[in-house]
Biopython code that builds the backbone (N, CA, C, O; Angstrom):
import numpy as np
from Bio.PDB.StructureBuilder import StructureBuilder

atoms = [
    (1, "MET", "N", (56.716, 81.426, 94.105)),
    (1, "MET", "CA", (57.567, 82.391, 94.550)),
    (1, "MET", "C", (58.893, 82.046, 95.300)),
    (1, "MET", "O", (58.898, 81.284, 96.267)),
    (2, "ALA", "N", (59.976, 82.622, 94.826)),
    (2, "ALA", "CA", (61.276, 82.322, 95.530)),
    (2, "ALA", "C", (61.306, 82.342, 97.202)),
    (2, "ALA", "O", (60.503, 83.122, 97.714)),
    (3, "THR", "N", (61.851, 81.840, 97.783)),
    (3, "THR", "CA", (62.018, 82.260, 99.120)),
    (3, "THR", "C", (63.333, 83.217, 99.243)),
    (3, "THR", "O", (64.221, 83.443, 98.421)),
    (4, "ARG", "N", (63.137, 83.687, 100.542)),
    (4, "ARG", "CA", (64.555, 84.568, 101.034)),
    (4, "ARG", "C", (65.754, 83.704, 100.730)),
    (4, "ARG", "O", (66.737, 84.040, 100.068)),
    (5, "VAL", "N", (65.538, 82.585, 101.288)),
    (5, "VAL", "CA", (67.010, 81.494, 101.265)),
    (5, "VAL", "C", (67.689, 81.166, 99.919)),
    (5, "VAL", "O", (68.867, 81.045, 99.581)),
    (6, "GLU", "N", (66.318, 81.053, 99.173)),
    (6, "GLU", "CA", (66.489, 80.924, 97.306)),
    (6, "GLU", "C", (67.275, 82.310, 97.066)),
    (6, "GLU", "O", (68.370, 82.291, 96.503)),
    (7, "TRP", "N", (66.737, 83.414, 97.470)),
    (7, "TRP", "CA", (67.190, 84.636, 96.861)),
    (7, "TRP", "C", (68.741, 84.964, 97.356)),
    (7, "TRP", "O", (69.505, 85.637, 96.664)),
    (8, "ALA", "N", (69.082, 84.442, 98.552)),
    (8, "ALA", "CA", (70.401, 84.693, 98.944)),
    (8, "ALA", "C", (71.351, 83.737, 98.349)),
    (8, "ALA", "O", (72.562, 83.946, 98.402)),
    (9, "GLU", "N", (70.829, 82.663, 97.766)),
    (9, "GLU", "CA", (71.551, 81.616, 96.938)),
    (9, "GLU", "C", (71.935, 82.086, 95.607)),
    (9, "GLU", "O", (73.002, 81.864, 95.035)),
    (10, "ARG", "N", (70.779, 82.870, 95.117)),
    (10, "ARG", "CA", (70.892, 83.371, 93.488)),
    (10, "ARG", "C", (72.066, 84.577, 93.740)),
    (10, "ARG", "O", (73.158, 84.644, 93.177)),
    (11, "VAL", "N", (71.625, 85.316, 94.547)),
    (11, "VAL", "CA", (72.444, 86.516, 94.817)),
    (11, "VAL", "C", (74.105, 86.120, 95.051)),
    (11, "VAL", "O", (75.015, 86.817, 94.601)),
    (12, "GLU", "N", (74.265, 85.152, 95.663)),
    (12, "GLU", "CA", (75.766, 84.504, 96.028)),
    (12, "GLU", "C", (76.176, 83.901, 94.477)),
    (12, "GLU", "O", (77.180, 84.319, 93.900)),
    (13, "ARG", "N", (75.304, 82.904, 93.893)),
    (13, "ARG", "CA", (75.846, 82.513, 92.729)),
    (13, "ARG", "C", (76.094, 83.745, 91.753)),
    (13, "ARG", "O", (77.097, 83.719, 91.039)),
    (14, "TRP", "N", (75.274, 84.754, 91.698)),
    (14, "TRP", "CA", (75.661, 85.928, 90.784)),
    (14, "TRP", "C", (77.138, 86.584, 90.997)),
    (14, "TRP", "O", (77.962, 86.800, 90.108)),
    (15, "GLU", "N", (77.267, 86.835, 92.316)),
    (15, "GLU", "CA", (78.531, 87.425, 92.440)),
    (15, "GLU", "C", (79.580, 86.784, 92.519)),
    (15, "GLU", "O", (80.662, 87.363, 92.424)),
    (16, "ARG", "N", (79.479, 85.278, 92.734)),
    (16, "ARG", "CA", (80.732, 84.511, 92.324)),
    (16, "ARG", "C", (80.834, 84.382, 90.707)),
    (16, "ARG", "O", (81.929, 84.249, 90.161)),
    (17, "SER", "N", (79.759, 84.425, 90.066)),
    (17, "SER", "CA", (80.053, 84.338, 88.541)),
    (17, "SER", "C", (80.542, 85.463, 87.902)),
    (17, "SER", "O", (80.812, 85.326, 86.709)),
    (18, "GLY", "N", (80.744, 86.705, 88.491)),
    (18, "GLY", "CA", (81.505, 87.455, 87.484)),
    (18, "GLY", "C", (80.781, 88.277, 86.659)),
    (18, "GLY", "O", (81.280, 89.342, 86.295)),
    (19, "LEU", "N", (79.416, 87.872, 86.223)),
    (19, "LEU", "CA", (78.661, 88.194, 85.330)),
    (19, "LEU", "C", (78.039, 89.804, 85.554)),
    (19, "LEU", "O", (78.199, 90.200, 86.708)),
    (20, "SER", "N", (77.528, 90.538, 84.859)),
    (20, "SER", "CA", (76.539, 91.729, 85.048)),
    (20, "SER", "C", (75.272, 91.099, 85.492)),
    (20, "SER", "O", (74.906, 89.982, 85.127)),
    (21, "ALA", "N", (74.467, 92.065, 86.495)),
    (21, "ALA", "CA", (73.251, 91.667, 86.745)),
    (21, "ALA", "C", (72.126, 91.302, 85.437)),
    (21, "ALA", "O", (71.257, 90.434, 85.349)),
    (22, "GLU", "N", (72.441, 92.060, 84.769)),
    (22, "GLU", "CA", (71.787, 91.787, 83.232)),
    (22, "GLU", "C", (71.757, 90.265, 82.604)),
    (22, "GLU", "O", (70.724, 89.641, 82.363)),
    (23, "LYS", "N", (73.112, 89.791, 82.385)),
    (23, "LYS", "CA", (73.489, 88.838, 81.910)),
    (23, "LYS", "C", (72.994, 87.404, 82.641)),
    (23, "LYS", "O", (72.516, 86.395, 82.124)),
    (24, "PHE", "N", (73.340, 87.756, 84.245)),
    (24, "PHE", "CA", (73.165, 86.626, 85.004)),
    (24, "PHE", "C", (71.611, 86.567, 84.981)),
    (24, "PHE", "O", (71.163, 85.451, 84.715)),
    (25, "ALA", "N", (70.799, 87.449, 85.185)),
    (25, "ALA", "CA", (69.248, 87.264, 85.524)),
    (25, "ALA", "C", (68.732, 87.003, 83.931)),
    (25, "ALA", "O", (67.558, 86.633, 83.925)),
    (26, "ARG", "N", (69.204, 87.085, 82.859)),
    (26, "ARG", "CA", (68.587, 86.892, 81.558)),
    (26, "ARG", "C", (69.045, 85.029, 81.638)),
    (26, "ARG", "O", (68.244, 84.191, 81.223)),
    (27, "ARG", "N", (70.042, 84.736, 82.066)),
    (27, "ARG", "CA", (70.489, 83.515, 82.049)),
    (27, "ARG", "C", (69.647, 82.346, 83.179)),
    (27, "ARG", "O", (69.537, 81.127, 83.050)),
    (28, "GLU", "N", (69.225, 83.083, 84.086)),
    (28, "GLU", "CA", (68.478, 82.852, 85.221)),
    (28, "GLU", "C", (66.894, 82.533, 84.873)),
    (28, "GLU", "O", (66.122, 81.624, 85.174)),
    (29, "GLY", "N", (66.806, 83.678, 84.127)),
    (29, "GLY", "CA", (65.015, 83.663, 83.796)),
    (29, "GLY", "C", (64.247, 84.813, 84.697)),
    (29, "GLY", "O", (63.021, 84.911, 84.667)),
    (30, "TYR", "N", (65.113, 85.708, 85.534)),
    (30, "TYR", "CA", (64.384, 86.940, 86.246)),
    (30, "TYR", "C", (65.085, 88.174, 85.948)),
    (30, "TYR", "O", (66.003, 88.356, 85.148)),
    (31, "LYS", "N", (64.523, 88.965, 86.696)),
    (31, "LYS", "CA", (64.885, 90.521, 86.059)),
    (31, "LYS", "C", (66.375, 90.894, 86.857)),
    (31, "LYS", "O", (66.717, 90.154, 87.780)),
    (32, "PRO", "N", (67.003, 91.736, 86.579)),
    (32, "PRO", "CA", (68.201, 92.458, 86.950)),
    (32, "PRO", "C", (67.842, 93.150, 88.513)),
    (32, "PRO", "O", (68.412, 92.904, 89.576)),
    (33, "LYS", "N", (66.739, 94.063, 88.266)),
    (33, "LYS", "CA", (66.301, 94.486, 89.329)),
    (33, "LYS", "C", (66.088, 93.833, 90.531)),
    (33, "LYS", "O", (66.297, 94.419, 91.592)),
    (34, "GLN", "N", (65.664, 92.594, 90.487)),
    (34, "GLN", "CA", (65.367, 91.768, 91.558)),
    (34, "GLN", "C", (66.386, 91.243, 92.286)),
    (34, "GLN", "O", (66.310, 90.955, 93.481)),
    (35, "LEU", "N", (67.764, 91.055, 91.278)),
    (35, "LEU", "CA", (69.211, 90.790, 92.125)),
    (35, "LEU", "C", (69.479, 92.076, 92.732)),
    (35, "LEU", "O", (69.925, 91.932, 93.870)),
    (36, "TYR", "N", (69.360, 93.309, 92.365)),
    (36, "TYR", "CA", (69.768, 94.183, 93.011)),
    (36, "TYR", "C", (69.083, 94.493, 94.452)),
    (36, "TYR", "O", (69.676, 94.685, 95.514)),
    (37, "TRP", "N", (67.971, 94.494, 94.265)),
    (37, "TRP", "CA", (66.948, 94.506, 95.210)),
    (37, "TRP", "C", (67.423, 93.568, 96.306)),
    (37, "TRP", "O", (67.675, 94.032, 97.418)),
    (38, "TRP", "N", (67.563, 92.244, 96.045)),
    (38, "TRP", "CA", (67.679, 91.389, 97.212)),
    (38, "TRP", "C", (69.129, 91.269, 97.724)),
    (38, "TRP", "O", (69.412, 90.894, 98.861)),
    (39, "ARG", "N", (70.024, 91.624, 96.774)),
    (39, "ARG", "CA", (71.327, 92.081, 97.417)),
    (39, "ARG", "C", (71.526, 92.906, 98.272)),
    (39, "ARG", "O", (72.244, 92.695, 99.249)),
    (40, "TRP", "N", (70.784, 94.223, 97.993)),
    (40, "TRP", "CA", (70.661, 95.146, 99.048)),
    (40, "TRP", "C", (69.809, 94.797, 100.151)),
    (40, "TRP", "O", (70.259, 95.164, 101.236)),
    (41, "LYS", "N", (68.602, 94.137, 100.191)),
    (41, "LYS", "CA", (67.909, 93.642, 101.171)),
    (41, "LYS", "C", (68.504, 92.762, 102.099)),
    (41, "LYS", "O", (68.214, 92.851, 103.292)),
    (42, "LEU", "N", (69.414, 91.807, 101.624)),
    (42, "LEU", "CA", (70.268, 90.827, 102.457)),
    (42, "LEU", "C", (71.347, 91.690, 102.961)),
    (42, "LEU", "O", (71.546, 91.705, 104.175)),
    (43, "ARG", "N", (71.922, 92.264, 102.336)),
    (43, "ARG", "CA", (72.977, 93.020, 103.051)),
    (43, "ARG", "C", (72.666, 94.141, 104.179)),
    (43, "ARG", "O", (73.465, 94.440, 105.066)),
    (44, "ALA", "N", (71.473, 94.673, 104.021)),
    (44, "ALA", "CA", (70.909, 95.448, 105.136)),
    (44, "ALA", "C", (70.511, 94.712, 106.304)),
    (44, "ALA", "O", (70.540, 95.152, 107.454)),
    (45, "GLU", "N", (70.127, 93.533, 105.936)),
    (45, "GLU", "CA", (70.097, 92.647, 107.195)),
    (45, "GLU", "C", (71.085, 91.880, 107.936)),
    (45, "GLU", "O", (70.874, 91.326, 109.015)),
    (46, "GLY", "N", (72.405, 91.885, 107.153)),
    (46, "GLY", "CA", (73.333, 91.443, 107.499)),
    (46, "GLY", "C", (73.522, 89.986, 107.424)),
    (46, "GLY", "O", (74.194, 89.336, 108.224)),
    (47, "SER", "N", (72.863, 89.498, 106.372)),
    (47, "SER", "CA", (72.802, 88.201, 106.264)),
    (47, "SER", "C", (73.448, 87.422, 104.872)),
    (47, "SER", "O", (73.296, 86.247, 104.537)),
    (48, "SER", "N", (73.985, 88.176, 104.396)),
    (48, "SER", "CA", (74.632, 87.770, 102.792)),
    (48, "SER", "C", (76.125, 88.336, 103.188)),
    (48, "SER", "O", (76.452, 89.364, 103.782)),
    (49, "GLN", "N", (76.999, 87.133, 102.558)),
    (49, "GLN", "CA", (78.600, 87.786, 102.952)),
    (49, "GLN", "C", (78.686, 89.022, 101.686)),
    (49, "GLN", "O", (78.059, 89.034, 100.627)),
    (50, "PRO", "N", (79.381, 89.724, 102.042)),
    (50, "PRO", "CA", (79.687, 90.763, 100.864)),
    (50, "PRO", "C", (80.726, 90.386, 99.723)),
    (50, "PRO", "O", (81.790, 89.775, 99.830)),
    (51, "SER", "N", (80.313, 90.749, 98.967)),
    (51, "SER", "CA", (81.243, 90.291, 97.705)),
    (51, "SER", "C", (82.406, 90.597, 97.615)),
    (51, "SER", "O", (82.584, 91.713, 98.104)),
    (52, "PRO", "N", (83.545, 90.031, 97.119)),
    (52, "PRO", "CA", (85.082, 89.968, 97.324)),
    (52, "PRO", "C", (85.377, 91.457, 97.222)),
    (52, "PRO", "O", (86.034, 92.071, 98.062)),
    (53, "SER", "N", (84.770, 92.062, 95.980)),
    (53, "SER", "CA", (85.238, 93.625, 95.516)),
    (53, "SER", "C", (84.832, 94.428, 96.997)),
    (53, "SER", "O", (85.725, 95.149, 97.442)),
    (54, "SER", "N", (83.705, 94.361, 97.689)),
    (54, "SER", "CA", (83.566, 95.112, 98.545)),
    (54, "SER", "C", (84.197, 94.786, 100.133)),
    (54, "SER", "O", (83.852, 95.333, 101.180)),
    (55, "SER", "N", (84.950, 94.004, 99.996)),
    (55, "SER", "CA", (85.391, 93.241, 101.090)),
    (55, "SER", "C", (86.365, 94.509, 102.021)),
    (55, "SER", "O", (86.946, 95.454, 101.486)),
    (56, "THR", "N", (86.341, 94.255, 103.292)),
    (56, "THR", "CA", (87.180, 95.033, 104.010)),
    (56, "THR", "C", (88.611, 94.422, 104.044)),
    (56, "THR", "O", (89.546, 95.118, 104.438)),
    (57, "GLU", "N", (88.810, 93.095, 103.627)),
    (57, "GLU", "CA", (90.058, 92.384, 103.515)),
    (57, "GLU", "C", (90.793, 93.011, 102.409)),
    (57, "GLU", "O", (90.235, 93.404, 101.385)),
    (58, "GLY", "N", (92.063, 93.100, 102.634)),
    (58, "GLY", "CA", (93.178, 93.266, 101.580)),
    (58, "GLY", "C", (93.122, 92.515, 100.599)),
    (58, "GLY", "O", (92.277, 91.621, 100.544)),
    (59, "PRO", "N", (94.116, 92.755, 99.517)),
    (59, "PRO", "CA", (93.770, 91.705, 98.585)),
    (59, "PRO", "C", (94.885, 90.515, 99.073)),
    (59, "PRO", "O", (95.847, 90.574, 99.840)),
    (60, "ARG", "N", (94.338, 89.470, 98.316)),
    (60, "ARG", "CA", (95.067, 88.166, 98.502)),
    (60, "ARG", "C", (96.114, 87.908, 97.338)),
    (60, "ARG", "O", (95.752, 88.122, 96.181)),
    (61, "PHE", "N", (97.325, 87.482, 97.585)),
    (61, "PHE", "CA", (98.271, 87.080, 96.918)),
    (61, "PHE", "C", (98.694, 85.666, 96.849)),
    (61, "PHE", "O", (98.917, 85.147, 97.943)),
    (62, "LEU", "N", (98.860, 84.897, 95.747)),
    (62, "LEU", "CA", (99.442, 83.928, 95.713)),
    (62, "LEU", "C", (100.857, 83.798, 95.131)),
    (62, "LEU", "O", (101.217, 84.380, 94.108)),
    (63, "PRO", "N", (101.682, 82.930, 95.917)),
    (63, "PRO", "CA", (103.215, 82.472, 95.673)),
    (63, "PRO", "C", (103.339, 82.311, 94.074)),
    (63, "PRO", "O", (102.593, 81.621, 93.379)),
    (64, "VAL", "N", (104.496, 83.134, 93.603)),
    (64, "VAL", "CA", (104.731, 82.834, 92.232)),
    (64, "VAL", "C", (105.896, 82.430, 92.198)),
    (64, "VAL", "O", (106.604, 83.023, 93.011)),
    (65, "HIS", "N", (106.570, 81.435, 91.424)),
    (65, "HIS", "CA", (108.053, 80.853, 90.946)),
    (65, "HIS", "C", (107.963, 81.448, 89.437)),
    (65, "HIS", "O", (107.231, 81.142, 88.495)),
    (66, "VAL", "N", (109.139, 82.555, 89.595)),
    (66, "VAL", "CA", (109.617, 82.802, 88.286)),
    (66, "VAL", "C", (110.519, 82.123, 87.733)),
    (66, "VAL", "O", (111.511, 81.815, 88.394)),
    (67, "VAL", "N", (110.359, 81.630, 86.058)),
    (67, "VAL", "CA", (111.429, 80.565, 85.886)),
    (67, "VAL", "C", (111.925, 81.438, 84.630)),
    (67, "VAL", "O", (111.269, 82.331, 84.093)),
    (68, "ALA", "N", (112.999, 81.076, 84.328)),
    (68, "ALA", "CA", (113.579, 82.008, 83.100)),
    (68, "ALA", "C", (113.131, 81.396, 81.997)),
    (68, "ALA", "O", (113.147, 80.166, 81.934)),
    (69, "ASP", "N", (112.603, 82.277, 80.829)),
    (69, "ASP", "CA", (112.073, 81.906, 79.564)),
    (69, "ASP", "C", (113.245, 81.361, 78.510)),
    (69, "ASP", "O", (114.008, 82.116, 77.907)),
    (70, "THR", "N", (113.245, 79.879, 78.398)),
    (70, "THR", "CA", (114.508, 79.340, 77.506)),
    (70, "THR", "C", (113.855, 79.153, 76.043)),
    (70, "THR", "O", (114.523, 78.587, 75.177)),
    (71, "SER", "N", (112.345, 79.698, 75.712)),
    (71, "SER", "CA", (112.082, 79.447, 74.646)),
    (71, "SER", "C", (113.033, 80.501, 73.510)),
    (71, "SER", "O", (113.305, 80.101, 72.378)),
    (72, "ALA", "N", (113.393, 81.645, 73.936)),
    (72, "ALA", "CA", (113.809, 82.735, 72.922)),
    (72, "ALA", "C", (115.666, 82.465, 73.209)),
    (72, "ALA", "O", (116.406, 83.328, 72.738)),
    (73, "VAL", "N", (116.258, 81.375, 73.906)),
    (73, "VAL", "CA", (117.646, 80.938, 73.663)),
    (73, "VAL", "C", (118.060, 80.703, 72.375)),
    (73, "VAL", "O", (117.363, 79.927, 71.723)),
    (74, "ALA", "N", (119.062, 81.204, 71.832)),
    (74, "ALA", "CA", (119.510, 81.131, 70.668)),
    (74, "ALA", "C", (120.392, 79.991, 70.766)),
    (74, "ALA", "O", (121.079, 79.814, 71.771)),
    (75, "THR", "N", (120.410, 79.119, 69.659)),
    (75, "THR", "CA", (120.991, 78.017, 69.360)),
    (75, "THR", "C", (122.027, 78.050, 68.207)),
    (75, "THR", "O", (122.934, 77.219, 68.171)),
    (76, "GLU", "N", (121.890, 78.983, 67.297)),
    (76, "GLU", "CA", (122.881, 78.974, 66.233)),
    (76, "GLU", "C", (123.271, 80.662, 66.394)),
    (76, "GLU", "O", (122.564, 81.506, 66.945)),
    (77, "PRO", "N", (124.486, 80.860, 65.802)),
    (77, "PRO", "CA", (124.968, 82.249, 66.010)),
    (77, "PRO", "C", (124.461, 83.146, 65.180)),
    (77, "PRO", "O", (124.180, 82.770, 64.042)),
    (78, "ILE", "N", (124.233, 84.531, 65.567)),
    (78, "ILE", "CA", (123.390, 85.340, 65.035)),
    (78, "ILE", "C", (124.654, 86.292, 64.432)),
    (78, "ILE", "O", (125.805, 86.382, 64.860)),
    (79, "GLU", "N", (124.009, 86.975, 63.270)),
    (79, "GLU", "CA", (125.136, 88.025, 62.660)),
    (79, "GLU", "C", (124.506, 89.535, 62.811)),
    (79, "GLU", "O", (123.306, 89.803, 62.869)),
    (80, "ILE", "N", (125.507, 90.373, 62.857)),
    (80, "ILE", "CA", (125.075, 91.796, 63.301)),
    (80, "ILE", "C", (125.731, 92.264, 61.817)),
    (80, "ILE", "O", (126.903, 92.026, 61.526)),
    (81, "ALA", "N", (125.001, 92.810, 61.125)),
    (81, "ALA", "CA", (125.583, 93.737, 59.719)),
    (81, "ALA", "C", (125.801, 95.140, 60.137)),
    (81, "ALA", "O", (124.797, 95.845, 60.238)),
    (82, "LEU", "N", (126.887, 95.621, 60.380)),
    (82, "LEU", "CA", (126.973, 97.225, 60.695)),
    (82, "LEU", "C", (127.167, 98.116, 59.242)),
    (82, "LEU", "O", (127.756, 97.809, 58.206)),
    (83, "PRO", "N", (126.537, 99.151, 59.557)),
    (83, "PRO", "CA", (126.416, 100.159, 58.171)),
    (83, "PRO", "C", (127.708, 100.460, 57.398)),
    (83, "PRO", "O", (127.633, 100.777, 56.211)),
    (84, "ASN", "N", (128.984, 100.366, 58.078)),
    (84, "ASN", "CA", (130.054, 99.946, 57.307)),
    (84, "ASN", "C", (130.628, 98.850, 56.380)),
    (84, "ASN", "O", (131.695, 98.669, 55.793)),
    (85, "GLY", "N", (129.411, 98.175, 56.509)),
    (85, "GLY", "CA", (130.005, 96.775, 55.828)),
    (85, "GLY", "C", (130.318, 95.679, 56.307)),
    (85, "GLY", "O", (130.193, 94.634, 55.669)),
    (86, "ARG", "N", (130.868, 95.751, 57.749)),
    (86, "ARG", "CA", (131.487, 94.812, 58.591)),
    (86, "ARG", "C", (130.427, 93.979, 59.240)),
    (86, "ARG", "O", (129.285, 94.401, 59.421)),
    (87, "VAL", "N", (130.770, 92.972, 59.532)),
    (87, "VAL", "CA", (129.467, 91.702, 59.966)),
    (87, "VAL", "C", (130.499, 91.133, 61.112)),
    (87, "VAL", "O", (131.642, 90.701, 60.964)),
    (88, "VAL", "N", (129.573, 91.303, 62.514)),
    (88, "VAL", "CA", (130.031, 90.836, 63.775)),
    (88, "VAL", "C", (129.166, 89.228, 63.755)),
    (88, "VAL", "O", (127.951, 89.263, 63.561)),
    (89, "ARG", "N", (129.755, 88.058, 63.932)),
    (89, "ARG", "CA", (129.105, 86.855, 64.258)),
    (89, "ARG", "C", (129.301, 86.458, 65.875)),
    (89, "ARG", "O", (130.359, 86.295, 66.482)),
    (90, "VAL", "N", (128.143, 86.373, 66.291)),
    (90, "VAL", "CA", (127.868, 86.174, 67.741)),
    (90, "VAL", "C", (127.459, 84.822, 68.007)),
    (90, "VAL", "O", (126.374, 84.506, 67.518)),
    (91, "ARG", "N", (128.177, 83.808, 68.776)),
    (91, "ARG", "CA", (127.727, 82.633, 69.407)),
    (91, "ARG", "C", (126.848, 82.599, 70.408)),
    (91, "ARG", "O", (126.832, 83.590, 71.138)),
    (92, "PRO", "N", (125.965, 81.550, 70.684)),
    (92, "PRO", "CA", (125.471, 81.497, 71.992)),
    (92, "PRO", "C", (126.478, 81.528, 73.348)),
    (92, "PRO", "O", (127.562, 80.950, 73.439)),
    (93, "GLY", "N", (125.947, 82.205, 74.182)),
    (93, "GLY", "CA", (126.863, 82.313, 75.520)),
    (93, "GLY", "C", (127.865, 83.402, 75.480)),
    (93, "GLY", "O", (128.861, 83.307, 76.197)),
    (94, "PHE", "N", (127.696, 84.427, 74.710)),
    (94, "PHE", "CA", (128.464, 85.356, 74.368)),
    (94, "PHE", "C", (128.530, 86.168, 75.645)),
    (94, "PHE", "O", (127.627, 86.185, 76.481)),
    (95, "ASP", "N", (129.680, 86.846, 75.734)),
    (95, "ASP", "CA", (129.945, 87.954, 76.933)),
    (95, "ASP", "C", (129.267, 89.258, 76.476)),
    (95, "ASP", "O", (129.664, 89.748, 75.419)),
    (96, "PRO", "N", (128.270, 89.881, 77.174)),
    (96, "PRO", "CA", (127.786, 91.123, 76.834)),
    (96, "PRO", "C", (128.749, 92.223, 76.703)),
    (96, "PRO", "O", (128.729, 92.976, 75.729)),
    (97, "ALA", "N", (129.660, 92.341, 77.744)),
    (97, "ALA", "CA", (130.651, 93.529, 77.868)),
    (97, "ALA", "C", (131.679, 93.180, 76.734)),
    (97, "ALA", "O", (131.988, 94.161, 76.057)),
    (98, "THR", "N", (132.245, 92.059, 76.397)),
    (98, "THR", "CA", (132.905, 91.888, 74.960)),
    (98, "THR", "C", (132.436, 92.243, 73.669)),
    (98, "THR", "O", (132.993, 92.809, 72.729)),
    (99, "LEU", "N", (130.987, 91.670, 73.867)),
    (99, "LEU", "CA", (130.333, 92.201, 72.491)),
    (99, "LEU", "C", (130.457, 93.861, 72.518)),
    (99, "LEU", "O", (131.034, 94.463, 71.612)),
    (100, "GLU", "N", (129.974, 94.398, 73.427)),
    (100, "GLU", "CA", (129.650, 95.710, 73.344)),
    (100, "GLU", "C", (131.232, 96.445, 72.759)),
    (100, "GLU", "O", (131.304, 97.314, 71.890)),
    (101, "ARG", "N", (132.060, 96.008, 73.281)),
    (101, "ARG", "CA", (133.693, 96.694, 72.699)),
    (101, "ARG", "C", (133.902, 96.266, 71.357)),
    (101, "ARG", "O", (134.351, 96.941, 70.431)),
    (102, "VAL", "N", (133.484, 94.925, 71.340)),
    (102, "VAL", "CA", (133.888, 94.682, 69.662)),
    (102, "VAL", "C", (132.770, 95.482, 68.742)),
    (102, "VAL", "O", (133.199, 96.095, 67.764)),
    (103, "LEU", "N", (131.732, 95.494, 68.945)),
    (103, "LEU", "CA", (130.902, 96.580, 68.513)),
    (103, "LEU", "C", (131.185, 97.821, 67.988)),
    (103, "LEU", "O", (130.967, 98.217, 66.843)),
    (104, "LEU", "N", (131.834, 98.574, 69.183)),
    (104, "LEU", "CA", (132.280, 99.884, 68.917)),
    (104, "LEU", "C", (133.269, 99.709, 68.114)),
    (104, "LEU", "O", (133.152, 100.468, 67.151)),
    (105, "LEU", "N", (134.429, 98.894, 68.045)),
    (105, "LEU", "CA", (135.784, 99.004, 67.459)),
    (105, "LEU", "C", (135.170, 98.620, 65.926)),
    (105, "LEU", "O", (135.758, 99.203, 65.015)),
    (106, "ALA", "N", (134.137, 97.776, 65.543)),
    (106, "ALA", "CA", (133.762, 97.325, 64.461)),
    (106, "ALA", "C", (132.892, 98.443, 63.509)),
    (106, "ALA", "O", (132.824, 98.452, 62.280)),
    (107, "ALA", "N", (132.265, 99.361, 64.449)),
    (107, "ALA", "CA", (131.766, 100.380, 64.090)),
    (107, "ALA", "C", (132.573, 101.491, 63.591)),
    (107, "ALA", "O", (132.026, 102.446, 63.038)),
    (108, "GLU", "N", (133.864, 101.428, 63.753)),
    (108, "GLU", "CA", (134.503, 102.834, 63.566)),
    (108, "GLU", "C", (135.042, 102.602, 62.135)),
    (108, "GLU", "O", (135.323, 101.487, 61.693)),
    (109, "GLU", "N", (135.168, 103.838, 61.412)),
    (109, "GLU", "CA", (135.238, 103.939, 60.080)),
    (109, "GLU", "C", (136.819, 103.693, 59.559)),
    (109, "GLU", "O", (137.004, 103.676, 58.342)),
    (110, "THR", "N", (137.789, 103.530, 60.326)),
    (110, "THR", "CA", (139.183, 103.385, 60.075)),
    (110, "THR", "C", (139.270, 101.820, 60.183)),
    (110, "THR", "O", (138.517, 101.128, 60.867)),
    (111, "PRO", "N", (140.235, 101.401, 59.456)),
    (111, "PRO", "CA", (140.301, 99.917, 59.243)),
    (111, "PRO", "C", (141.229, 99.465, 60.742)),
    (111, "PRO", "O", (141.994, 100.123, 61.447)),
    (112, "CYS", "N", (140.761, 98.085, 60.816)),
    (112, "CYS", "CA", (141.288, 97.488, 62.019)),
    (112, "CYS", "C", (142.591, 97.217, 61.901)),
    (112, "CYS", "O", (143.201, 96.704, 62.839)),
]
sb = StructureBuilder()
sb.init_structure("model")
sb.init_model(0)
sb.init_chain("A")
sb.init_seg("    ")
for serial, (resi, resn, name, xyz) in enumerate(atoms, 1):
    if name == "N":
        sb.init_residue(resn, " ", resi, " ")
    sb.init_atom(name, np.array(xyz, "f"), 0.0, 1.0, " ", f" {name:<3s}", serial, name[0])
structure = sb.get_structure()
């Protein structure tokens, strides 16, 4: 028969595992009810650390360094075919404001 210390270790391993009581207990060879009961018992006695989800601490954040995604950078010109039959070729590194003006002019029905 497992001791109180062994059950405290089991409950701690279960909480760290992220598994449901059913999956964890089945894997370890005992019943989920036993896990629930021992977790309740240990917490009632104040001898088990609360699980991270029930902690009173706020969420913990890790620093993140955002880098530009260079995988989608075009190295070849692109072509934009307009409904009026005109085609605009755009090279990498274009100016978006200029492209917008060119597209507006090219989309007009009147000849340039």
